N, C-alpha and C positions, 0 to 999 in steps of 0.2 A: 199488224204486229209492230210493236215499238222497236226502237233501235237496240235496246239492251237484250230483248228476247232474240232478235236476229243474230246478235253477236254470240250469245250462248249456244244457239242452235248450230252455229258454224264451227264451234270449237269441238275438238276431238274428245270423245268420252274416255275416262280413265279405263285402263285395261282391267278386265275382270279377273278375279283370283280363282283359280281352279280349286276343286275340292282337295286335290293332293297338296297344293300349297297351303291351304287352310289347315290341313291336318299336320303339316310340318311345323307351322307357326305355333299351333296349339301344343305340340310335343316340346318345343323349345321353351315355351312359357312355363309349362308344367315342370320341366327339368330345372329351370331357374328357381321356381318356387320351392321345389324339394331341396335344392342346394341351400337356399336362404334359410329354410327351416332347420336343416342339419347344422348350419353354422350357428344359428341362434341357440340351438340346444347345446352345442359345444361350448359356447361362451357362458351359457347358464351353468353348465356342469363345472367349468373352470372357476366361476365365481363361488360356487358352493365349496369347492376344494380349497380355494384361497381363504374363505371365511373360516373353515375348519382349521386350517394350518395356522392362521393368525390367532385364533382363539386358543389353540394349544400353546402357542408361543407366549401369550399373555399369562397363562396359568402356570407356566414354568418359571419359577423364581430364580433359577440359576442362569438363565439365558437373558442377555441384554440386547443381542442383535439377531436378526433373521435375514438370511440372504436367499433370494429367489434366483433360479437359473436364468440365463439370458433368454429373452422372449421378445416378440413383436410389440409394437406400440399399443395395439388394441388390448392386448393382455396386460400390459403394464398399467394401462389406464384403469382396468378393473381392479388391480391390486392397490393402486393409489386410492381408488374410491372406497374399497373395503377398509383400508388402513385408516382413512380419515374418519369413517364411521366408528371404528374401534378405538380411536384416540391414540393412534400410533404414528410416529414420524416416519415418512417414507421418502427416500431419495434415490435417484437413478444415477448410475455410473457406467462408464464404458462407452464404446463407439456405436452409434446407431447402425443397425444392420449387420453388426459384427459380433459384439459381446455385451450389448447394453443390458444391464440387469438392475434389480431393485434391492435396496438394503433397508430393512426396517429397524427402528431404534425405539426402545421404550422411552417415554417422555422423562422419566426420572433418571435415565442414563443417556443424555444427549451426546452426540459425537464431538470430540475436540477438533480444533482447527487442524492439528497435525493429522488426525485420522481422516478428515475430509480431504485434505490435500493429498494424502497417500492414496486414498481410494480413487480420486480423480486422475491421478497419474497412472493408474492401472496396476498399482502394486497392492499386495495383500497387507492388511493391518494386523499386527500381532504384538505380543509383549516385547519381543526383540526389537521390532521397529520403533516402538514407543521409547524404549531406553536409548536407542541410537539417536533419535531426534532430540531427546532431553539432554543428552551429553553434548550434542552439537550446539544446542541453544546456550548451554552453560559456557562452552568455549568461546562462542561468539560474544557473549556478554563480557567475559573476562578480557577478550581482545579489544572490545570497544572501550572498556574502562582504562586499559593500558594506553590506548591511543589518545585518550583525553589528557593523560598525565604527561605525554611526550610534548616538548615544545614545538610549536608550529613554525616552520620556516616560511617566512613571508617573501614571496617572489614578486618584484615590481612588474607592472604591466609593460613598462618601457624602460629603455636605458637612457637615463638623463644625460649621460655623456654624449650620446649620439643625437639626442632630441634637439639640442641647440647648435649642432655642428654647422648647419647651413647658415646660421646667423653670425657666429663669431669665429668660425673655423675650427678645425679639429684640434690643433695645438692649443688654442685658447680655451676650448671646452675642456680638454684634459687638465690643463693647469687650474681652471676654476674648480673642477671636480676634486682635484687634490686638496685645494684650500678649504673646500666645504666638507671634506671627510671628517667624521666624528673622531675626536681625540679620545681614545679609550682610557687614557690616564687622567682625563679631566675629573676633578673632584676627589682624587685619591692621593692627596699630598701627605706624605708621612709626617707625623707629629714632630719628629726630631728635626725636620727641615723647616718648620715654621719659625719665624723670627720672634713672635710674641708668645711667650709661654704662660702668660697670666691667666688666671681663672676669670670667669665672667664677673664674679663679685669684685675681684681686684680691679678689673678694667673699669667698672662702673664707679668704684670709689675714686680712682684716679681722675676720671672725667669730672666728677663733682668737685674734687680738690682744685683742679685746673680752672674750672668755671668760677669758684670762689676767689681764687687768687686774681683772676682777671677782673672781677667786680671790685675787689679791694683796691687794685691798682688804678682802676678808672676813678674810684671815689677819691683817692689821694690826689690824683692829677687834677680833679675838679676843684678840690679845696685849695690847692696851690695856685690855680688860676684865679680863684676869687680873691685870695690874699694879695696877689700882684695888682689887682685892679684897685 
């Protein structure tokens, strides 16, 4: 006898199963098969009901939305599948395991962003809610427009009076800051305080006259110098 055969013979044989245990195992297997068959029939019946409900919804021209009651994920999966075949948009809302449900929308009447946001927040969507959000959006738009019209106040990132304090001292920094402050009256000199009241045309004419007189004076001086020579 070889070594492998010797080892196998020395090993304990698996315990034998009694007829009672075999009968119990068979009963459990049969019960599981019956349960699976019943669940399969239940899902099949639910699919048929969903198809009928969605078909009726599509034929009704006055309805644009169809809400299913909260249900488990496996049933929602069936509704999504039926809706896709029927050409209907299906979206789930609510909390999983609590109140998760499906809402169907006809493709010619898609949900607005406000409706989707309202449903996701757990609220009911209706005409009153639609008017409320439209009014809020209008007020927000008006407020944004008014904010653009208001002058913006620019706040510097740092205080330049304190920025150079460590270099030239606090007193010197304050004095320099006073000297560099913008003169609000700069450029706003009243016309009655101006010394020259001439117009631009008069000013140009006077400049040309002075230039001519200067040239004539220089010419006369040159002639006198030539005569002296």
